[in-house]
Kinemage of the C-alpha trace (Angstrom):
@kinemage 1
@onewidth
@group {chain A} dominant
@subgroup {mainchain}
@vectorlist {calphas} color= white
{ca met a 1} P 23.357 352.042 54.096
{ca asn a 2} L 26.937 350.638 53.332
{ca leu a 3} L 30.081 349.924 55.294
{ca thr a 4} L 33.693 350.485 54.644
{ca val a 5} L 36.271 348.217 56.448
{ca leu a 6} L 39.235 350.580 57.680
{ca gly a 7} L 40.728 348.162 60.163
{ca ser a 8} L 40.467 344.498 60.586
{ca gln a 9} L 42.796 343.417 63.343
{ca gly a 10} L 42.872 343.257 67.030
{ca ala a 11} L 45.015 345.184 69.417
{ca ile a 12} L 48.299 344.489 67.579
{ca pro a 13} L 47.957 345.396 63.708
{ca lys a 14} L 49.980 343.668 61.153
{ca lys a 15} L 51.941 345.374 58.184
{ca gly a 16} L 49.278 346.923 55.884
{ca met a 17} L 46.352 346.119 58.287
{ca tyr a 18} L 45.010 348.318 61.222
{ca ser a 19} L 43.117 347.742 64.220
{ca thr a 20} L 39.323 347.695 64.281
{ca cys a 21} L 37.632 350.769 62.488
{ca phe a 22} L 34.656 351.109 60.167
{ca leu a 23} L 32.929 353.888 58.299
{ca leu a 24} L 29.172 353.719 57.990
{ca asn a 25} L 27.294 355.735 55.434
{ca ile a 26} L 23.639 355.759 56.433
{ca ala a 27} L 20.954 358.167 54.976
{ca lys a 28} L 23.885 360.631 53.843
{ca thr a 29} L 25.305 360.516 57.251
{ca asn a 30} L 28.918 359.315 57.696
{ca val a 31} L 29.601 357.665 61.133
{ca leu a 32} L 33.122 356.551 62.075
{ca ile a 33} L 32.791 353.423 64.314
{ca asp a 34} L 35.838 353.202 66.624
{ca cys a 35} L 38.999 355.050 65.737
{ca cys a 36} L 42.271 353.081 65.395
{ca glu a 37} L 45.657 354.294 65.350
{ca gly a 38} L 46.437 355.189 61.781
{ca val a 39} L 42.719 356.107 60.961
{ca gln a 40} L 43.907 359.131 58.952
{ca phe a 41} L 45.922 357.095 56.449
{ca gln a 42} L 42.930 354.692 56.024
{ca leu a 43} L 40.488 357.446 55.468
{ca arg a 44} L 42.782 358.963 52.751
{ca lys a 45} L 43.403 355.706 51.257
{ca asn a 46} L 39.779 354.958 50.952
{ca lys a 47} L 39.033 358.702 49.617
{ca ile a 48} L 36.761 359.526 52.560
{ca lys a 49} L 37.137 363.379 53.314
{ca phe a 50} L 37.542 364.269 56.894
{ca ser a 51} L 35.135 366.942 56.589
{ca arg a 52} L 32.357 364.503 55.631
{ca ile a 53} L 32.378 362.628 59.108
{ca asp a 54} L 29.387 363.558 61.129
{ca ile a 55} L 29.565 361.248 64.224
{ca ile a 56} L 32.280 359.174 65.851
{ca leu a 57} L 31.463 356.272 68.065
{ca ile a 58} L 33.851 354.829 70.539
{ca ser a 59} L 33.008 351.503 71.986
{ca his a 60} L 35.408 351.265 74.813
{ca ala a 61} L 38.681 352.712 76.401
{ca his a 62} L 40.917 350.189 75.115
{ca gly a 63} L 43.658 351.972 72.913
{ca asp a 64} L 43.197 350.069 69.759
{ca his a 65} L 39.630 351.372 69.505
{ca tyr a 66} L 40.397 355.153 70.079
{ca phe a 67} L 44.151 355.957 69.862
{ca gly a 68} L 43.494 357.667 66.453
{ca leu a 69} L 40.916 359.831 67.792
{ca ile a 70} L 42.798 362.750 69.129
{ca gly a 71} L 44.942 363.147 65.894
{ca leu a 72} L 41.824 363.077 63.757
{ca ile a 73} L 40.154 365.821 65.849
{ca ser a 74} L 43.329 367.812 65.517
{ca thr a 75} L 43.567 367.333 61.814
{ca met a 76} L 40.052 368.368 61.255
{ca ser a 77} L 40.723 371.531 62.855
{ca leu a 78} L 43.986 372.173 60.898
{ca leu a 79} L 42.027 371.558 57.698
{ca arg a 80} L 39.695 374.432 58.937
{ca arg a 81} L 36.509 372.294 59.592
{ca glu a 82} L 33.466 374.224 60.258
{ca lys a 83} L 30.753 371.697 60.735
{ca lys a 84} L 29.901 370.394 64.251
{ca leu a 85} L 31.398 366.908 65.153
{ca ser a 86} L 29.620 364.784 67.479
{ca val a 87} L 31.608 362.122 69.537
{ca tyr a 88} L 29.667 359.347 71.555
{ca cys a 89} L 32.038 357.695 73.953
{ca pro a 90} L 32.791 356.240 77.519
{ca thr a 91} L 33.436 358.843 80.085
{ca ser a 92} L 36.989 357.769 80.417
{ca val a 93} L 37.695 358.449 76.711
{ca leu a 94} L 35.814 361.820 76.972
{ca lys a 95} L 38.113 362.988 79.813
{ca ile a 96} L 41.213 362.053 77.800
{ca ile a 97} L 39.962 364.169 74.965
{ca gln a 98} L 39.060 366.954 77.280
{ca ala a 99} L 42.646 366.767 78.962
{ca his a 100} L 44.315 366.783 75.601
{ca ile a 101} L 42.560 369.881 74.406
{ca lys a 102} L 43.251 371.662 77.753
{ca phe a 103} L 46.940 370.885 78.232
{ca ser a 104} L 47.924 371.326 74.420
{ca lys a 105} L 45.836 374.507 74.284
{ca met a 106} L 44.202 373.359 71.382
{ca lys a 107} L 41.782 375.728 69.502
{ca leu a 108} L 39.411 374.039 67.416
{ca ser a 109} L 38.079 375.582 64.393
{ca tyr a 110} L 34.478 373.720 64.803
{ca glu a 111} L 32.250 372.544 67.505
{ca leu a 112} L 33.242 369.503 69.174
{ca glu a 113} L 30.120 367.914 70.732
{ca leu a 114} L 31.154 365.232 73.392
{ca his a 115} L 28.440 362.822 74.586
{ca ala a 116} L 29.503 360.464 77.747
{ca leu a 117} L 28.137 356.921 77.330
{ca thr a 118} L 27.505 355.505 81.016
{ca lys a 119} L 24.471 353.251 81.006
{ca asn a 120} L 24.766 349.540 81.302
{ca lys a 121} L 21.493 349.229 79.398
{ca ser a 122} L 20.538 350.041 75.823
{ca val a 123} L 19.813 353.625 75.164
{ca asn a 124} L 18.991 355.635 72.104
{ca val a 125} L 21.973 358.053 71.598
{ca phe a 126} L 21.024 359.593 68.345
{ca glu a 127} L 17.896 360.025 66.220
{ca asn a 128} L 16.973 361.912 63.094
{ca asp a 129} L 14.243 361.584 60.584
{ca tyr a 130} L 15.758 358.641 58.863
{ca phe a 131} L 17.537 356.353 61.675
{ca asn a 132} L 18.423 355.815 65.215
{ca ile a 133} L 21.649 354.784 66.867
{ca leu a 134} L 21.256 352.569 70.151
{ca thr a 135} L 24.001 351.111 72.546
{ca ile a 136} L 24.317 347.458 72.965
{ca pro a 137} L 25.567 346.583 76.383
{ca leu a 138} L 28.489 344.052 75.841
{ca asn a 139} L 30.484 341.699 78.286
{ca his a 140} L 34.224 342.921 78.174
{ca ser a 141} L 37.011 343.491 80.747
{ca ile a 142} L 35.834 347.187 80.977
{ca tyr a 143} L 32.766 349.308 80.218
{ca thr a 144} L 31.940 348.395 76.557
{ca asn a 145} L 29.033 349.221 74.256
{ca gly a 146} L 28.187 347.874 70.732
{ca phe a 147} L 25.783 349.987 68.528
{ca leu a 148} L 22.641 349.257 66.747
{ca phe a 149} L 21.730 351.242 63.596
{ca lys a 150} L 18.144 351.021 62.471
{ca glu a 151} L 16.575 352.719 59.674
{ca lys a 152} L 13.135 354.362 60.287
{ca pro a 153} L 10.141 352.854 58.249
{ca lys a 154} L 10.189 354.435 54.719
{ca lys a 155} L 7.506 356.076 52.730
{ca arg a 156} L 5.088 354.159 51.004
{ca lys a 157} L 5.117 353.529 47.189
{ca leu a 158} L 2.521 355.069 45.120
{ca ile a 159} L 0.696 352.847 42.668
{ca leu a 160} L 0.254 355.246 39.910
{ca glu a 161} L -2.232 353.329 37.796
{ca ser a 162} L -4.488 353.002 40.794
{ca ala a 163} L -4.256 356.519 41.831
{ca leu a 164} L -5.377 357.635 38.414
{ca glu a 165} L -8.105 355.222 38.249
{ca asn a 166} L -9.537 356.648 41.440
{ca asp a 167} L -9.265 360.142 39.999
{ca ile a 168} L -6.752 361.455 42.513
{ca asp a 169} L -5.049 364.934 41.791
{ca lys a 170} L -1.378 364.279 41.590
{ca ile a 171} L -0.994 367.222 44.362
{ca tyr a 172} L -2.013 364.458 46.899
{ca phe a 173} L 0.455 361.771 45.704
{ca asn a 174} L 3.103 362.604 48.246
{ca lys a 175} L 0.496 362.812 50.935
{ca leu a 176} L -0.732 359.277 50.306
{ca thr a 177} L 2.870 357.758 50.399
{ca lys a 178} L 2.980 359.330 53.922
{ca gly a 179} L 0.008 357.148 54.936
{ca tyr a 180} L -2.793 359.721 54.628
{ca asn a 181} L -6.156 359.391 53.147
{ca val a 182} L -7.191 362.201 50.518
{ca lys a 183} L -10.194 363.130 48.653
{ca asn a 184} L -10.466 362.699 44.926
{ca arg a 185} L -11.610 365.104 42.333
{ca lys a 186} L -15.284 364.018 43.040
{ca gly a 187} L -14.858 364.536 46.882
{ca val a 188} L -14.799 360.779 47.793
{ca glu a 189} L -12.133 359.928 50.400
{ca ile a 190} L -9.668 357.268 49.139
{ca ser a 191} L -7.749 355.148 51.453
{ca phe a 192} L -3.771 355.334 51.138
{ca leu a 193} L -3.929 351.665 51.360
{ca lys a 194} L -5.847 351.411 48.117
{ca val a 195} L -3.329 353.404 46.002
{ca thr a 196} L -0.012 352.662 47.654
{ca lys a 197} L 2.099 349.706 48.739
{ca asp a 198} L 4.735 349.135 51.522
{ca gly a 199} L 8.125 351.026 50.893
{ca asp a 200} L 11.475 349.445 50.903
{ca lys a 201} L 12.312 347.347 54.052
{ca pro a 202} L 14.132 349.494 56.617
{ca lys a 203} L 17.723 348.320 57.076
{ca ser a 204} L 19.733 347.510 60.230
{ca phe a 205} L 23.463 347.041 61.238
{ca ala a 206} L 24.663 345.747 64.653
{ca tyr a 207} L 28.249 346.396 65.662
{ca cys a 208} L 29.373 344.237 68.563
{ca ser a 209} L 33.087 345.043 69.138
{ca asp a 210} L 35.137 343.321 71.975
{ca thr a 211} L 32.766 341.108 74.020
{ca ala a 212} L 32.523 337.566 75.332
{ca tyr a 213} L 29.614 335.495 74.009
{ca ser a 214} L 26.375 336.287 75.652
{ca asp a 215} L 22.772 335.183 74.911
{ca lys a 216} L 21.589 338.601 76.111
{ca ile a 217} L 23.036 340.319 72.954
{ca ile a 218} L 20.543 338.314 70.865
{ca asp a 219} L 17.706 340.423 72.306
{ca tyr a 220} L 19.121 343.515 70.665
{ca ile a 221} L 20.376 342.364 67.271
{ca gln a 222} L 17.426 339.867 66.264
{ca asn a 223} L 16.958 339.859 62.564
{ca val a 224} L 19.534 342.600 61.661
{ca asp a 225} L 20.655 342.712 58.033
{ca leu a 226} L 24.402 342.716 59.093
{ca leu a 227} L 26.007 341.882 62.176
{ca tyr a 228} L 29.674 342.540 63.080
{ca cys a 229} L 31.055 340.471 65.615
{ca glu a 230} L 34.542 340.124 66.744
{ca thr a 231} L 36.523 336.932 66.290
{ca thr a 232} L 39.690 337.547 68.201
{ca tyr a 233} L 40.462 333.837 68.613
{ca leu a 234} L 40.011 330.504 66.831
{ca leu a 235} L 38.222 327.710 68.435
{ca asn a 236} L 41.565 325.964 69.675
{ca asp a 237} L 42.315 329.141 71.694
{ca gln a 238} L 38.850 329.267 73.544
{ca asp a 239} L 40.511 329.250 76.875
{ca lys a 240} L 42.181 332.595 76.043
{ca ala a 241} L 38.804 334.039 74.808
{ca ile a 242} L 37.248 333.065 78.030
{ca lys a 243} L 39.988 334.669 80.074
{ca thr a 244} L 40.079 337.885 78.132
{ca leu a 245} L 36.448 338.263 77.430
{ca his a 246} L 36.683 337.924 73.905
{ca ser a 247} L 34.936 335.947 71.266
{ca thr a 248} L 35.874 333.005 68.983
{ca thr a 249} L 34.771 332.190 65.586
{ca ile a 250} L 32.301 329.583 66.973
{ca asp a 251} L 30.825 332.307 69.229
{ca ala a 252} L 30.158 334.694 66.397
{ca gly a 253} L 28.770 332.050 64.228
{ca thr a 254} L 26.530 330.816 67.106
{ca leu a 255} L 25.324 334.522 67.837
{ca ala a 256} L 24.620 335.132 64.133
{ca thr a 257} L 22.634 331.819 64.051
{ca lys a 258} L 20.503 332.307 67.183
{ca ser a 259} L 19.754 335.967 66.063
{ca asn a 260} L 18.726 335.014 62.609
{ca val a 261} L 20.747 337.837 60.960
{ca gly a 262} L 21.040 338.406 57.192
{ca lys a 263} L 25.022 338.437 57.074
{ca leu a 264} L 27.864 338.211 59.583
{ca leu a 265} L 31.001 340.188 59.320
{ca ile a 266} L 33.834 338.974 61.344
{ca gly a 267} L 37.170 340.825 62.520
{ca his a 268} L 39.370 341.941 65.219
{ca phe a 269} L 41.697 339.083 64.507
{ca ser a 270} L 44.468 338.502 66.728
{ca ser a 271} L 47.953 338.843 65.204
{ca arg a 272} L 49.166 335.429 66.526
{ca tyr a 273} L 47.546 333.851 63.530
{ca glu a 274} L 49.253 333.972 60.149
{ca asn a 275} L 46.127 333.229 58.079
{ca asn a 276} L 42.865 334.986 58.455
{ca asp a 277} L 41.140 332.503 56.059
{ca leu a 278} L 41.041 330.089 59.074
{ca phe a 279} L 38.679 332.593 60.778
{ca tyr a 280} L 36.322 332.405 57.794
{ca lys a 281} L 36.458 328.502 57.581
{ca glu a 282} L 35.725 328.093 61.163
{ca thr a 283} L 32.914 330.580 61.312
{ca his a 284} L 31.412 329.451 58.066
{ca ser a 285} L 31.016 325.894 59.425
{ca ile a 286} L 28.491 327.519 61.875
{ca phe a 287} L 26.822 330.151 59.953
{ca pro a 288} L 27.134 330.263 55.976
{ca asn a 289} L 26.697 333.801 55.080
{ca val a 290} L 29.991 335.172 56.595
{ca ile a 291} L 32.122 337.960 55.311
{ca leu a 292} L 35.765 338.417 56.292
{ca ser a 293} L 37.079 341.831 57.462
{ca glu a 294} L 39.574 343.178 55.036
{ca glu a 295} L 40.974 346.773 54.881
{ca gly a 296} L 39.113 348.686 52.106
{ca lys a 297} L 36.344 346.209 51.695
{ca lys a 298} L 32.922 347.915 50.895
{ca ile a 299} L 29.733 346.082 51.913
{ca asp a 300} L 26.245 347.337 50.787
{ca ile a 301} L 23.873 346.399 53.572
């Protein structure tokens, strides 16, 4: 599981910087999280092929989080994409996409599967053999979801020496790693626990875009390996954060601490500030393992 930062800024981007957008690669699936204006430039700059994007998630209907979506959908068709594309977004964004396709008489070369997000509670929106994607209800000025990515438990690891000592035929090795008991060459049943050990720890990533601080979020993100939390404002502008239902550096650091997360990634920086390092310093004073969003940065989760 690894994350590429495509955009680090808030609603108004700076030169060479873009509004919030990320590309998550999980179990060979590429998920675009929010879709800023200029996303196509960022994908090309980071050598991410449009055709390899499988899923797009839109947190809410504020423009800086979806203005690049329709252009990307169109370009994918111009490039003769064939693979299905799944988009999960609020109903308002879904209707905008449908209206554009209708009134521009767009004929797509691929299947566009649109899923409306409507629930004010956490729901499982995607699942395959390797991971789940769940929504995280957030507190913002309009209907907004964060997203939680959770790998499923991984196969156990075979202890080869122990398996050979117990006279188990190698054709059963894979079955043992899946948690099944098998019989050895003498017909004796061998417990999988005797000849295997736990697999790698499943990884998790939580994405909390525009939101006011809320202890309710903790229930969804407890112990995740990486948390992304917006930090639109520095502490001295806390009044603005409260008014606009955004988070400050201290809010993000407090949320990470209370949730016992492994690492904290911060972003969605307001353009009013000249130096983004100030966001790092304030957050680091609360939670030490913090990472600053920067365009092109790659994070191994």
